[in-house]
N, C-alpha and C positions, 0 to 999 in steps of 0.2 A: 504493500500500500504506500509505503514511504517513497518507493521508487516511482510509483504512479503519480503521486502528488508533485514530486520533483520534476517529472517529465512535463506535467501540466503547466507548472510555473515557468519552465523553460520555454514552452510553446507560447505562453502568454507574453513573455518578455520579447520573444522574437517577433510576434505579431504586432506588439506595440511599436517596436522600432521600425518595422517595414510597412506600417499603415495597414495592418490586417491583410497582408499579401497583395495589396494594390500598389500602383506606381505613383501615388499621390506625392506632390511636392508642395512645400509651404510657399505661399505667395511672397514675393520679395517685399520687404518693408520699404516703402518709398522714403527717400531722404527728404528732410525739410529743405525747401528752396529758400535761399536768402533773397534772391532776386529772380523775377520773371521778366524776360525781354520779349516785347511784342512789337513787331514792325508797325510803323505808322505811315500810311500812304493815304493822303487826303484826295488826290486827283486820280482819275478824271472827276468823279463825284462820289467818293466813298463815304457815304453818309453814316453807316453804322460806326465806322472808325472815328468819325468826327464826334458823334454823340457819346461814344464810349469814353473818349478823351476829355471832352468838355464837362461831362457829368461825373468824371472820375469813377466810373462803374467798376473797373478792374481793381483800382486802388482800394475801394471800399470792400470788395469781396475778399481780397487777399490780405487786407489789414488784419483779418481775424487770425492769421498765422504769423503776423509781424513780417510779412514778405513784401519787399519793395517791388514796385512795378515800374519798368523803364520802357520808353517808347522810342527806340532808335529810328530815325527817318531814313530808311533804306528804300529808295523808290525804284531801283532797277532789279528785275527778277534774278539775274545771275548773281548779283552781289548779295541778294537776300538768301538764296540757297547756299552760297558760299559761307555766309554767316551761320546758317543752320548747321552746316557740316562741321564748322569749327567749334560749335557750342556757344557762340556768342549771341545767338538768337534762338529763342525757344518756340515762338509762334510766328509763322508767315501769315500775316493778316492781309489779304488781298494780293495773292500771288498769281500771275498769269499762268494759265494751263500750259502754255508753251514752255515756260521756265521750269515748271514742275516735271514735265516729261523729259526735258533735256537733262535735268539734275538726276533723275532716276536712271536714265540711260547711261550716265557717266558714273554710276555706282553709289549714289547717295540713297540711303534707305529712307525715302521720303514717303509719308503717309498723308493722304488727303482726308481730312477729318470732317469737312463740310464744304459747301459751296459758299462763296462770298457774294458773287453777283453774276448775273447774265444781263448783258446790255448791248444787243446787236445794233440798236439805233444810235448808241453813243460813239460808235466807231465809223468814220465816214471818209469818203474820197471827195476832195473839193477842188474847184478851179475858179479862176477869175476870167479866163478866156471866153468871150461870148460865142466863139465858134465851136466850143466843146459843149455838147448837150448830153451825150450819153458816154458810157464807158468805151464803146466802139470807136468814138472820136479820139481816144487817146493813142490809137495805133501810130507807131513811129515817133511818139512824143516822150518827153522826159517826165518822170513821176518821182517825187521825193518822199521819203518816209523811213521809219526805223526798221531795219532788216531783222527778219526772224521773229517778228512779233505778230500779235493778232491783226494789226493794221496791214502788215505785209501779206498775211494770209487772206485778208479781205480783198486786197488788190488782185491776187492771183485767182481767187474764187470768182470775182466779178469779171475778170478777163475770160475765164473758162466758160462762164455763162454766155458770153458773146462769141464762143468758139475761137478764142484767141489764147495763145500761150503767154507765159511770162516774157518771152523774147520779143513779144509784139511792142513792148515799151522799153525805154531805157530807164532802168531803176537806179536811183541814187540813194545810198544809205545816208540818212540825215535825221536828226532829232525833230520832234514835232514843231517846236518854236522856229527852228532854222528852216524847216520845210515850208512853213506858212510864210515866212519872210521871203523865201525864194519864189514862192507862188505869187505873192502880191507884187513883187518886183518884176515878174515876167521871166525870171531865170529858169523856171520849170513850168510845165503846163498844168500840173496838178500836184496836190499834196495829200498825204495820209494824215488825218487829224482826229483827235479825240479830246474829250474833256472841255474845260473852259476855253480852250483855243478855238473851239467850234463857233460859239456865238460871237466871240471877238473877231474871228475871220469874216463872219457874215456881216458884221457891222462895218468892216473895212471894205466890203464889196465882193467877198468870196461867195460861191454857191456850192451847195451839196449836189453831187451827181450820182452818188450811190451810198447806201448805208449797209451795215451787216445784216439787215433784216432779210430773211429768206436764204442767206448765204452761210452764216455761222452764228453761234450764240454768244461769242465773245466771253467764254467761260473763265471766270476768276475764282480761285479756290482759297481755302484756309488749310494750311499744312504744318506738320511737325515732323521731327526726325523719329524714325521707328523706335529706337531705344528709349528716347524721351517718353514716347507714348506708353511703352511697356512699363517703364518704371514710375510713371506719374499719371496713370490713367485717371485717378480721382481729380487731379489738377486740371486735366484736359476736359473732363466732364464739367467742372465748375467754370472753366473758360467758356465753353459752349453755352452754359446756362446764362452767363453774363451777356454773351453776344445776343442771345434770344431776348434778354431784357431790353437791349438797345432797340431791337426790332419792334418790340411791343411799345416802347416809348415813341418811336417814329410814327406808329399808327395812331396813338392817342394824343400826341401833341404836334401836329403837322406844322403849325405856324412857328413854334419854337424851333423846330427842326430846320425849316427853311431859313430862318434868321441866323441860326448858328452856322449853318452850312455856307451861307452867303458871306458871313464875317470871316470864316476860315479860308475860303477859296478866292475871295475877291470878286465873286460874281454878284450880279444883282439878284434880289429875291425872285424877280420874275424869271430870270434865266435858270435859277435853281429849280423853281417849280416846273419849268418845261423839261429840264434834263432829268429831274427826279422821276418823271413819268416813264422814262426810257428804261428804268432799272427794275430787275426782279432780284430781291435780296433773300429769297427763301433759301435757308441753309441746307435743306434736305437734298441729298444726292439722288438724282433720278436716273433711270435708264437712258433718257435722252441726254443728260449731262455726260454720261459715260460715252455715248456715241459721239458727242461733240469732241470730247477729248481724243477719241480714236481718230476722228477726222483731222484733228490738229496734228496728231502723230503722223498721219499719212502725208499731210502738207510738209512736215519737216523732212520726212524720208524722201519724198519726191523732189525736193529742192536742195538735196545734199546738205541739209543742216543737221541731220541725224543719221548715223550709220548703223545703229543697233535698234532693233524693234523690241519693245517691252510689252508685257501684258498689263494693260491699263487697270483692269479690275484688281490686280494684286496691290495697287497703290491705295485702294479705297478702304477706309474704315470710318463709316458714317457715324460720328459721335453725336450728331444732332438727334439721332433716334435713341440715344442711351441716356439722355438727361431727364 
């Protein structure tokens, strides 16, 4: 009997250590974060970010942990993903789908945790030349804009709709402000424009000849690094909860939102109201969003900007559904 009791105790000890014969592992204890770094991009018209910063929503949430919140103004996608890779940035708030795909293809374990916006009408092709009426009229002419971006993708999609290839125009890689200046001076026939530069160019005599509507969704995402998400899932959920609070505030206080956005961007309240209607800020990731990201990857591959194809769905972890 003594031997039987001893054997039973030994089995109990072994089962306790091994989790009763299963392969369970204890969840990693998340380290307390002293600082959370969230990118701040206010343009073209990133209203949720403006509201979150103006109302100090993230500061109020993470003050419960005595965690400081910092908003580095990193406005270029490649620099944003580089900061994510180095650990100097925790949340890419308003990252172009193009930049997310390029970063993933180059080895960054990036996870898209929600959609920031979709705004096809906010990305446009403009001209000042009265002889140019449609995209087809751009054949053999010079177009300026930022290479490898949503705007560049828009140009190629618009040309394709007219049965033209990218070679049908002379494309000049140029920032939006510089492109608008070149268009207004007549140095280029058309420019790729977005954000506050659109109404300002219209005031100066420019005309919109095409938008992204019907061509692309202009997908902007919220992203984190995979290891950060794994180790700080609770923090990421709270982040998305705060982001949702800003969206609720936007619905309930539109006049305040227009005023704050105008002050932050330098636009008039009237321009903010017009542009605001172009945006869909729903954070949930839909099948259509994934298809748009796949279209973006195809654009990058076809134009030699991407050499390695990735599985878009492997980048997705929709945290908007987990809050």
